[in-house]
C-alpha positions in Angstrom: 0.0 0.0 0.0 1.4 3.4 -0.9 0.9 6.5 1.3 -2.0 7.9 -0.7 -3.9 4.6 -0.5 -3.1 4.4 3.2 -4.6 7.8 4.1 -7.6 7.2 1.8 -8.3 4.0 3.6 -8.2 5.8 7.0 -10.4 8.6 5.7 -12.9 6.0 4.6 -12.8 4.5 8.1 -11.2 1.3 7.0 -7.9 -0.3 8.2 -4.9 0.3 6.0 -1.7 -1.9 6.2 -0.5 0.4 9.0 -1.7 3.6 10.7 -0.8 6.6 8.4 1.4 9.3 9.8 0.9 13.1 9.3 2.4 16.3 10.6 0.6 19.5 9.5 3.6 21.9 10.2 7.2 21.0 10.5 9.1 24.1 11.8 12.4 25.3 10.2 14.4 24.3 13.3 13.4 20.7 12.9 13.5 20.8 9.1 17.1 22.0 9.2 18.2 18.9 11.1 16.4 16.5 8.8 17.6 18.2 5.6 21.0 18.9 7.0 20.8 22.6 6.0 21.3 25.9 7.8 17.9 27.0 9.2 18.2 30.3 7.3 18.7 28.5 4.0 15.4 26.7 4.3 12.5 28.4 2.4 9.7 25.8 3.2 7.5 27.2 5.9 10.1 29.9 6.7 8.7 33.3 6.0 11.5 35.0 8.0 14.1 33.5 5.7 12.2 35.1 2.8 12.2 38.5 4.5 15.9 38.1 5.3 16.5 37.6 1.6 14.7 40.8 0.8 16.6 42.8 3.5 19.9 41.5 2.1 19.0 42.9 -1.3 19.5 39.5 -2.9 18.0 39.0 -6.3 14.9 36.9 -5.9 13.4 34.7 -8.6 10.0 33.6 -7.3 9.8 30.7 -9.7 13.1 29.3 -8.5 12.1 30.0 -4.9 8.8 28.1 -5.2 10.7 25.3 -6.9 13.0 25.2 -3.9 10.1 25.1 -1.4 8.4 22.2 -3.3 11.7 20.2 -3.4 12.4 20.9 0.3 9.0 19.7 1.3 9.1 16.6 -0.8 12.5 15.7 0.4 11.6 16.3 4.0 8.4 14.2 3.9 10.1 11.4 2.0 13.0 11.3 4.4 10.6 11.0 7.3 8.3 8.6 5.5 5.1 10.6 6.2 2.0 9.7 4.3 0.3 13.1 4.0 1.7 16.4 2.9 -0.1 19.7 3.8 1.0 21.9 1.0 1.2 25.6 1.7 0.6 28.6 -0.5 3.4 29.7 -2.8 5.3 33.0 -2.7 3.4 35.3 -5.1 5.1 38.7 -4.6 8.0 40.5 -3.1 7.1 43.2 -0.6 8.8 46.5 -1.3 9.4 47.7 2.2 10.6 45.1 4.7 12.4 45.8 8.0 13.2 43.6 10.9 12.2 45.4 14.2 13.1 42.7 16.7 13.1 38.9 17.0 10.1 37.5 15.1 8.7 41.0 14.5 8.8 42.6 11.0 7.5 45.7 9.4 6.2 44.8 5.9 4.8 47.5 3.7 4.1 49.7 6.7 2.4 47.1 8.9 4.0 45.2 11.8 3.7 41.5 12.0 4.9 39.0 14.6 5.6 35.4 13.6 4.7 32.6 16.1 5.1 29.1 14.8 3.6 29.3 11.3 1.2 32.2 12.1 1.7 35.8 11.4 -0.1 38.1 13.8 -0.9 41.6 12.5 0.2 43.9 15.4 -1.4 47.0 13.8 -4.9 45.5 13.7 -7.5 48.1 14.3 -8.7 48.3 17.9 -12.3 49.1 16.9 -14.5 47.7 14.2 -17.7 49.3 12.9 -20.2 46.6 12.1 -21.9 48.7 9.4 -18.6 49.3 7.7 -17.8 45.6 7.9 -21.1 44.8 6.2 -20.4 47.4 3.5 -16.9 46.1 2.9 -18.1 42.5 2.6 -20.8 43.4 0.1 -18.7 45.6 -2.2 -15.6 43.4 -2.2 -15.1 41.2 -5.2 -13.5 37.7 -5.0 -10.4 37.2 -7.1 -8.4 34.1 -6.8 -4.6 34.6 -6.9 -3.8 31.5 -8.9 -0.1 31.9 -8.2 -0.8 30.7 -4.7 -1.0 27.1 -6.1 2.4 27.0 -7.7 4.0 24.8 -5.0 0.9 22.5 -5.0 1.2 22.1 -8.8 4.9 21.2 -8.5 4.3 18.7 -5.8 1.2 17.2 -7.3 3.0 16.7 -10.6 5.6 14.5 -8.9 3.6 12.5 -6.3 -0.1 12.7 -7.1 -1.6 9.4 -6.3 1.5 8.3 -4.3 1.3 10.7 -1.4 -1.9 12.3 0.0 -2.0 16.0 -0.5 -4.0 18.7 1.3 -4.4 22.5 0.9 -5.9 25.0 3.4 -9.1 26.9 2.7 -11.5 28.1 5.5 -13.9 30.9 5.8 -16.0 29.6 8.7 -14.0 31.0 11.6 -10.2 31.0 10.8 -10.2 34.6 9.4 -11.9 35.8 12.5 -9.9 34.0 15.1 -6.7 35.1 13.4 -7.5 38.7 14.2 -7.9 39.0 18.0 -9.6 42.4 18.1 -12.0 41.4 15.4 -12.7 38.2 17.4 -13.6 40.3 20.5 -16.1 42.3 18.4 -17.6 39.2 16.8 -18.2 37.6 20.2 -20.3 40.6 21.0 -21.9 41.0 17.6 -23.4 37.5 17.7 -25.8 39.0 20.2 -26.0 42.6 19.2 -25.2 42.6 15.4 -25.8 39.2 14.0 -26.1 40.7 10.5 -22.5 41.8 10.6 -21.4 38.3 11.7 -23.4 36.7 8.9 -21.9 39.1 6.3 -18.4 38.4 7.5 -18.6 34.6 7.6 -20.5 34.6 4.2 -17.8 36.7 2.6 -14.9 34.6 3.8 -16.8 31.4 3.0 -17.2 32.5 -0.6 -13.4 33.2 -0.8 -12.5 29.9 0.8 -14.8 27.9 -1.5 -13.2 29.5 -4.6 -9.7 28.8 -3.4 -10.6 25.3 -2.3 -12.1 24.5 -5.7 -8.9 25.7 -7.4 -6.7 23.6 -5.1 -8.7 20.5 -5.8 -8.3 21.1 -9.5 -4.6 21.5 -9.0 -4.2 18.1 -7.2 -5.3 18.5 -3.6 -6.9 15.3 -2.2 -8.3 17.1 0.8 -9.1 20.7 1.9 -8.0 21.4 5.5 -9.9 24.0 7.4 -7.7 25.6 10.0 -10.3 27.1 12.3 -9.5 26.9 16.0 -13.1 26.9 17.2 -12.0 27.1 20.8 -9.1 27.6 23.3 -8.1 25.6 26.4 -11.1 27.0 28.3 -13.7 25.8 25.7 -15.4 26.9 22.5 -15.5 30.6 21.4 -19.2 30.2 20.7 -21.9 28.3 22.6 -23.4 25.4 20.7 -26.6 27.3 19.8 -24.5 30.2 18.4 -22.2 27.8 16.6 -25.2 26.2 14.9 -26.6 29.6 13.9 -23.5 31.2 12.5 -20.8 28.7 11.8 -22.4 25.3 11.0 -24.2 26.5 7.9 -20.9 27.9 6.5 -19.2 24.6 7.4 -21.8 22.6 5.6 -21.3 24.8 2.5 -17.6 24.1 2.6 -18.2 20.4 3.0 -20.8 20.2 0.2 -18.7 22.1 -2.3 -15.4 20.3 -1.6 -16.9 16.8 -1.3 -18.9 17.4 -4.5 -15.6 17.9 -6.3 -14.3 14.6 -4.9 -12.1 15.9 -2.1 -12.0 15.0 1.6 -12.7 17.7 4.2 -10.5 18.0 7.3 -11.1 20.4 10.2 -8.1 21.4 12.2 -9.0 23.0 15.5 -7.0 23.7 18.7 -8.9 24.0 22.0 -11.5 22.1 24.0 -14.2 21.8 21.4 -16.1 18.7 22.6 -19.4 20.6 22.9 -19.2 21.5 19.2 -17.9 18.2 17.8 -21.3 16.6 17.3 -22.3 19.5 15.0 -19.1 19.4 13.2 -19.6 15.7 12.5 -23.2 16.4 11.4 -21.9 19.0 9.0 -20.3 16.1 7.0 -16.6 16.5 7.6 -14.4 13.5 6.9 -11.8 14.1 9.5 -10.9 16.1 12.6 -7.2 16.9 13.2 -5.9 18.3 16.4 -7.7 16.6 19.3 -5.9 19.1 21.6 -4.5 17.1 24.5 -3.1 20.3 26.1 -6.7 21.7 26.2 -8.1 18.5 27.6 -9.4 16.7 24.5 -9.4 13.0 25.0 -8.7 10.7 22.0 -10.3 7.7 23.6 -13.5 9.6 24.3 -13.7 11.2 20.9 -13.1 7.8 19.2 -15.9 6.1 21.2 -18.4 8.9 20.4 -17.5 9.7 16.8 -15.0 7.2 15.5 -17.6 5.4 13.4 -18.4 8.6 11.5 -15.1 10.5 11.0 -11.4 9.8 10.8 -9.4 11.1 13.7 -6.0 12.7 13.3 -3.8 13.2 16.4 -3.1 13.3 19.4 0.6 12.8 20.4 1.4 15.3 23.1 3.8 17.9 21.7 5.2 18.5 25.2 6.4 14.9 25.3 8.0 15.3 21.9 9.8 18.5 23.0 10.8 17.5 26.6 10.4 13.8 27.0 12.8 10.9 26.8 12.6 8.5 23.9 10.8 6.1 26.2 8.3 8.8 27.0 7.7 9.3 23.3 7.3 5.6 22.7 4.7 5.4 25.5 2.8 8.3 24.1 2.8 6.8 20.6 1.6 3.5 22.0 -1.3 5.3 23.9 -2.4 7.0 20.7 -2.3 3.8 18.6 -4.2 2.0 21.3 -6.9 4.7 21.6 -7.1 5.6 18.0 -7.3 2.0 16.7 -6.5 0.6 13.3 -9.5 1.9 11.5 -10.2 5.5 10.8 -7.1 6.8 12.6 -4.0 8.8 11.5 -1.2 9.5 13.9 0.1 13.0 14.3 1.1 15.5 16.9 -1.9 16.6 19.0 -2.3 20.0 17.2 1.0 20.6 15.6 4.7 21.0 16.5 5.0 24.5 15.1 7.0 25.8 18.1 8.9 22.6 18.8 12.7 22.2 18.3 13.4 18.6 19.3 14.1 17.0 15.9 15.5 13.8 17.4 12.3 13.1 19.4 10.1 14.0 16.5 11.9 11.6 14.1 11.8 8.9 16.8 8.0 9.4 17.1 7.6 8.8 13.4 9.9 5.8 13.2 8.4 4.2 16.3 4.9 4.8 15.1 5.6 3.0 11.8 7.2 0.1 13.6 4.4 -0.4 16.1 1.5 0.1 13.7 2.8 -2.6 11.4 3.1 -5.0 14.4 
């Protein structure tokens, strides 16, 4: 069985020859060890290396840069023997004004951004949002797909389509809201006071996500992953009734569109989201990635309640990968394989290892998981 067949079997809730293995984000510090390259030379999932190139006044050829990203990711995943590649968006332009302000903080075209893991936080986000202005902006904005975003996906798909399972991100249900903390604060009030603004915002981002997801499927993606973070360690951002009113219909639209085009739909969410999971499953998703052990999500419980309806992807504790001994890692892998079972389960870190640095333990997790799941 090849990697693509292995993941498809798991997505279909069957038992492949071994449990498939996935990691949604491998940070540069770990990639550099596996690829035996200086961390600043790696361009895959390394926006700061890209900005360093700009600051250094180096001549940048985006076509060659994206070719490097594709080759690095393919080499990385092949060396590890992972079954599923989450392909990121390609570099599509070169910012004119880039300046490093401090560690992980950059000024890009006048705005300040802070990088944490694989996420860029806009530090100059407006403190206040006018709901009427939000509605006007959503209604007058047109949707234009930047097809250059799919350059890396095209390159990877051309080489491994049908051999390795490929996914691409596209979400409009909640991800664009939770990625902007001040907007999130307003939306959590607007669900009671200005539901029309929330509906306009989610509908607009859903239209965008569906268009990008369609393109990604046409370019070779086997699945669309929705990175949403419906909650934090304290629980969901929305109560179940509010989730059903505002988010679930948008989630169903994503699912219907992507599954109609023959792709699987995967939701990634950090946080304790057990109160919402039934509605997510009812919306028709194929898989749930994350199962945030740090927030208290329990793989065994999720498997017992929903394992006959969706594929589960997780839930190795990233703290064990970062700080544990090899024996600790082995015990954690054994727990996940036992609780996840052989059918409808894919092993990965609980949410992701975006801030991890322990390459040795991560590689040991992968190798031990392959060894044990064949047994």
